[in-house]
C-alpha positions as CSV (number, residue, x, y, z in Angstrom):
1,X,-8.1,-0.7,10.7
2,X,-5.7,-1.6,13.5
3,X,-3.4,-4.4,13.5
4,X,-1.1,-6.5,16.2
5,X,1.1,-8.1,16.0
6,X,2.0,-10.8,18.7
7,X,5.9,-12.0,18.5
8,X,5.7,-12.2,15.2
9,X,8.3,-13.4,13.1
10,X,9.2,-15.1,9.5
11,X,11.2,-17.0,7.5
12,X,11.9,-18.3,4.4
13,X,14.1,-21.6,4.9
14,X,16.1,-21.8,7.7
15,X,16.5,-18.0,7.0
16,X,14.7,-15.1,9.9
17,X,13.3,-12.4,7.8
18,X,12.1,-10.7,10.9
19,X,11.7,-11.5,14.2
20,X,10.0,-10.9,18.1
21,X,7.8,-8.5,16.4
22,X,5.4,-7.1,19.3
23,X,3.9,-4.2,17.1
24,X,0.7,-2.1,16.9
25,X,-0.5,-0.6,13.7
26,X,-3.6,1.7,15.1
27,X,-6.7,3.0,13.2
28,X,-6.5,5.8,11.5
29,X,-2.8,6.2,11.9
30,X,0.2,6.3,9.6
31,X,3.4,4.4,9.5
32,X,6.7,4.3,7.9
33,X,8.4,0.6,7.4
34,X,12.1,1.3,6.9
35,X,15.5,-0.6,6.1
36,X,17.6,-0.6,3.5
37,X,17.0,-3.0,-0.2
38,X,16.6,-6.8,0.4
39,X,15.3,-5.8,4.4
40,X,12.4,-7.4,4.5
41,X,10.2,-4.0,4.3
42,X,7.5,-5.9,1.5
43,X,8.1,-9.3,3.8
44,X,6.4,-7.2,6.5
45,X,3.6,-5.2,4.6
46,X,2.9,-9.0,2.9
47,X,2.6,-10.2,6.2
48,X,0.2,-7.0,7.3
49,X,-2.1,-7.5,4.1
50,X,-2.7,-11.3,4.6
51,X,-0.9,-12.8,2.2
52,X,1.3,-14.3,3.6
53,X,1.3,-15.7,7.6
54,X,3.5,-16.2,10.6
55,X,6.2,-18.5,10.7
56,X,5.8,-17.7,14.4
57,X,3.3,-15.6,16.1
58,X,0.3,-14.0,15.6
59,X,-1.2,-11.4,13.4
60,X,-4.6,-10.2,14.2
61,X,-7.1,-7.7,13.2
62,X,-9.8,-4.9,14.2
63,X,-11.7,-3.5,12.3
64,X,-15.2,-1.9,14.3
65,X,-15.0,-6.1,15.1
66,X,-12.3,-8.6,15.0
67,X,-11.4,-9.4,10.8
68,X,-10.5,-13.1,10.2
69,X,-7.2,-12.7,7.9
70,X,-9.4,-14.9,4.5
71,X,-11.3,-11.4,5.3
72,X,-8.4,-8.6,5.4
73,X,-8.7,-8.0,1.5
74,X,-11.8,-6.8,1.6
75,X,-10.4,-4.0,3.5
76,X,-7.1,-2.9,2.1
77,X,-6.1,-1.3,-0.7
78,X,-2.5,-1.9,-2.0
79,X,0.2,-0.3,-4.5
80,X,3.6,-1.3,-5.3
81,X,5.6,-0.7,-8.5
82,X,6.1,-4.6,-9.0
83,X,1.7,-5.6,-9.2
84,X,1.2,-5.8,-12.6
85,X,-1.5,-3.9,-14.6
86,X,-3.7,-5.2,-17.2
87,X,-1.7,-3.9,-19.9
88,X,-4.6,-4.5,-22.9
89,X,-7.1,-2.8,-21.1
90,X,-7.6,1.5,-21.7
91,X,-7.3,3.8,-18.8
92,X,-10.7,4.0,-18.7
93,X,-11.8,0.5,-18.8
94,X,-8.5,-0.2,-15.9
95,X,-10.4,2.7,-13.7
96,X,-13.9,0.6,-14.6
97,X,-12.5,-2.6,-13.6
98,X,-10.6,-1.6,-10.6
99,X,-14.2,0.1,-9.6
100,X,-16.2,-3.5,-10.0
101,X,-14.0,-5.0,-7.0
102,X,-13.7,-1.8,-4.2
103,X,-16.0,1.3,-4.2
104,X,-15.4,5.0,-4.4
105,X,-14.0,7.3,-1.7
106,X,-16.9,9.1,-1.2
107,X,-17.4,11.8,-3.2
108,X,-15.1,10.5,-6.4
109,X,-16.3,8.8,-9.6
110,X,-14.7,7.7,-12.8
111,X,-14.2,11.0,-13.8
112,X,-12.9,12.1,-10.7
113,X,-10.6,9.6,-10.8
114,X,-9.3,9.9,-13.7
115,X,-9.4,14.2,-13.6
116,X,-7.3,13.7,-10.8
117,X,-4.2,11.2,-13.1
118,X,-4.7,14.0,-14.8
119,X,-5.4,11.6,-17.7
120,X,-8.8,12.1,-19.4
121,X,-6.6,13.2,-22.9
122,X,-5.5,8.8,-22.5
123,X,-8.5,7.6,-21.2
124,X,-9.0,5.6,-24.5
125,X,-5.1,4.4,-24.4
126,X,-4.2,1.4,-23.7
127,X,-1.8,0.5,-20.5
128,X,0.9,-0.8,-22.3
129,X,1.4,1.9,-24.1
130,X,1.8,3.7,-20.7
131,X,5.6,4.8,-19.4
132,X,5.8,3.9,-16.1
133,X,6.0,7.2,-14.3
134,X,2.1,6.8,-15.5
135,X,1.3,3.2,-14.9
136,X,2.8,4.1,-11.6
137,X,0.3,7.4,-11.0
138,X,-2.4,4.6,-12.1
139,X,-1.6,2.1,-9.4
140,X,-1.5,5.1,-6.8
141,X,-4.8,7.1,-7.9
142,X,-6.4,3.6,-7.4
143,X,-5.5,2.7,-4.1
144,X,-5.7,6.4,-3.0
145,X,-9.8,6.1,-3.8
146,X,-10.9,3.1,-3.0
147,X,-13.0,2.6,0.4
148,X,-10.9,1.0,2.1
149,X,-9.8,1.4,6.1
150,X,-6.2,0.2,5.0
151,X,-3.7,1.9,2.6
152,X,-0.3,-0.4,2.2
153,X,2.5,1.3,-0.1
154,X,5.2,-0.6,-0.9
155,X,7.9,1.9,-2.7
156,X,5.4,4.6,-3.9
157,X,7.7,7.0,-6.1
158,X,10.0,4.1,-8.3
159,X,9.2,6.1,-11.3
160,X,8.4,9.1,-10.8
161,X,10.0,12.7,-11.2
162,X,9.6,15.8,-9.6
163,X,6.2,16.8,-10.8
164,X,5.2,12.8,-10.0
165,X,6.8,13.1,-6.3
166,X,4.6,16.9,-6.2
167,X,1.9,14.7,-7.2
168,X,1.9,11.7,-4.7
169,X,1.5,14.4,-1.9
170,X,-0.9,15.7,-3.0
171,X,-2.5,12.6,-2.8
172,X,-1.4,11.5,0.6
173,X,-2.2,15.2,2.2
174,X,-6.0,13.8,0.4
175,X,-6.2,11.1,1.7
176,X,-4.6,9.7,4.1
177,X,-6.2,11.0,7.6
178,X,-8.7,8.4,8.6
179,X,-7.4,5.4,7.7
180,X,-4.2,3.6,8.6
181,X,-1.7,3.9,5.6
182,X,1.3,1.7,6.2
183,X,4.6,3.0,3.5
184,X,7.2,0.1,3.5
185,X,10.5,3.1,2.1
186,X,13.9,3.6,2.2
187,X,13.3,7.1,0.3
188,X,12.4,9.6,3.1
189,X,11.0,11.8,0.8
190,X,8.0,8.7,0.3
191,X,6.9,9.0,4.0
192,X,7.7,12.2,5.2
193,X,3.9,12.9,6.5
194,X,4.2,9.7,7.9
195,X,3.6,9.9,12.3
196,X,5.6,6.4,13.4
197,X,8.6,4.9,12.1
198,X,9.1,1.1,12.7
199,X,12.7,-0.4,11.3
200,X,13.0,-3.3,10.4
201,X,16.6,-4.2,11.5
202,X,15.0,-3.8,14.9
203,X,14.0,-7.2,14.7
204,X,16.5,-9.5,12.9
205,X,17.9,-12.4,14.0
206,X,19.3,-12.9,16.9
207,X,16.9,-11.0,19.6
């Protein structure tokens, strides 16, 4: 998928979060959206996934052919620490439920996702008993193992320890190639694999 922003801006009430953004996120490339906390990284990711519309300008999507904004969800996977999981579901139920809506990356199935997580022993444990780090691993694995053109990650290593960070880098090494990847972050260790950087502060008001 390729996403093109033309003079795009987003505001809440009278405050512009970013404005005058002309940018192309190209298919098969990886991008880091950078800026301090509260600068608008998550807002831009929401715009890219079609969850928010621009207050001005235009956002267009191409995946082989033009994709309408209300169909973008079919092409994307998303993970963020604030994304809720169904706490009453077991890990097995969570994986089965998620992949009833999304296809697996070629060569994967529910068992291999479980193996990738390293949580096979907890497959029948309810997510409410998982640590915050385990839950974040689940969110990342579900997103990365879904067959999607667009992978959006917001603060992907939140709640992960050093071992979890190594696991994340292995995950990205395996699943980032060949798709458009956008990472919202202010932690360098989260986006070292990204080939391009966009600083949200370059598109603040006054332009």
